[in-house]
N, C-alpha and C positions, 0 to 999 in steps of 0.2 A: 680824033676819038670820039667815040659816039656813047653818050649817056642814055640810059635807060632807068625809067621810074619805076621803083620797086614799091609795090603797095606795103604799108606798114606791117599789115597782118602778116604777109609773106615774111617780111624781116624778122619779125619775133618767132615766128616758126622755124626758121632755118637759122638762127642765131645759135642753136644748141648743137649744129654740126661743127662750129669753130671753137668749141669748148672741149677741154680735156675730157676724156671718159669718167674720170671720178666724179667730175661736177655735172655731167650732162643731166642726171636724173633730177638734180636739186633745179637746174635751170629751165627744164621743162614745168616744174611745179611753178615756179615764179612765172613763167610764160602763162600758165593756165589761170593763176590767180590775178596777175597784173598786166596781162598781155593785150589788153585791148587797144593800146596804143603804143607806138615805138618810145615815145617820152616817158611814159608810165613805167613800162617794162624796164628801160635802161636807169631811169632815176632809182627804182626800186634796188636793183641790182649794185648801183653805185653806193647807194645808203647802207647796204648790207655788208659790202667788202670793203668799204671805206673805214668801217669801225674795227675791223680787223688789223687794218694798215695802221690805224692810229696807234695802236698797242705794240707794234712791230718797232724794235731797235733799228734805226738807219744811221748810216755814217754821219748824217746832218744831226739827228737827235742825240747821238753819242757824244759828239763834239759840242752841241749846246749844253749838255749837262756836265761836261768836264769845265766850262767857262762859267758855271753857276758859283758865285761867289759864296763863301761861308757856309760849306755844307756842314760843318760841326761834326764831323766824323773822326773818331779815333784811327788810328791807321788799319787796324784788323777789318773795321767797318766798312772803311773807304775801299780797303782792297778787294773784299767780297764784292760789294757793289760795282766796282770797276770790272771785275772779272766776269760777273753775271751780265752787265750790260755788253761786254766786249764779245763774250760767247755766243750772244744773241744777234751780231752782224752777220751778214751773209759772208760766205767763204772769199768772196772777191773783196769785200769791204775790209775783212780781217787781214788779207794779205796786203792791201795798200798801206794800211795802218800799223802792221807788225814793227816795222823799222823804227817806228816812232812811239812804240808802245811804252816804254819806261819815260820818256818825255811828256807824254800824254798823262801818265798816272800822276807824274810830280805837278803837272799841270792843274790836275783836279783836287791837289790837297792844298789845304789852308797854309799860309804863309809860313806859321810856326811847324806845322808838321813838314812842309816842304824843305825847310832849312835843317831839320833832323834827319830826312831820308837823304839829303844832298851830302850830308857829313857822312853818312855810313855808305852811301853810292859812289865815293869819289875814286876815279881810277885815272891816273897820270897819263897812261896811255892812249885815252881816248881824246879826240879833238876838243870836245867842249867840256873835258874833266869829269865827265860821269860816265858809268858803266852802261852798255846797251844791253848787257845781259839780265833777262828778265827774272832769271833764278837768285840772282843778287838782289833784286826787289823783293823776292819771297823771303830771303834770309833777313834783309832788313826790317821787314815788317814783323818777322818774328821777334827779332830783337827789341824792336819798339814795344810789341805787345808784353814781352816779359818785363821790360822798364816799367811800363804801366801797371802791370801786375804787383812788382814789387811795391811801387807808389802806393796802389791801393791796399796793399796789406799793411804798409807802413801807417797809413792813414786809419786804417781799421784798429792797429794797435793804440794809436794815438787816441782816437775817439774811445776805444774801449778803455783805456788808462784814465781819460777825463771823466767818462761817466762813472767808473768805480771810484774816482776820488771824489766825485761830487757826492755819490751815495756815502763814502765814508766820512765826508764832512759833514753832511747832514745828519748823519748818526752820531757825530761827535757833538755837534750843536744841541742835539736832543739829549744827549748824556749831560752835557754840562748845564742845560735849563733845569733838570730835575735836581 
């Protein structure tokens, strides 16, 4: 095999031929601005496109997020964040993780939330005792959201009662002082 040395300027000028048509004009502009050497040109492209990739959710970043402890999210917020990140995965990555989606969601939950979800997702027919049906997870999150809402309303009533009680007792003190 014979190797030919290609001048850097020619490498920069012909690089656009290897790029998809949608990006060709942009690459030509980068070549005009930063194409003095192959190193400067390639470094600029790497910096520009690496930033885009840093924001992209990959299987690796998705699994890293799942393993972050103490997310301190209630069921509905955890569910939304999980779905948002899952939907940003590539089609192939989604397909590889689809069978484990329920298990991954449970792993992303705090231990307390995980226990509550596991109780709601019990399925004696499955090998691990939990459902693999994502629709059942949606239903379980809805149940937990309703419980949380009831708890919140109960707390609001309690706070309202204690606030009214405080005002009543302070009025009673003022009346008795006069």
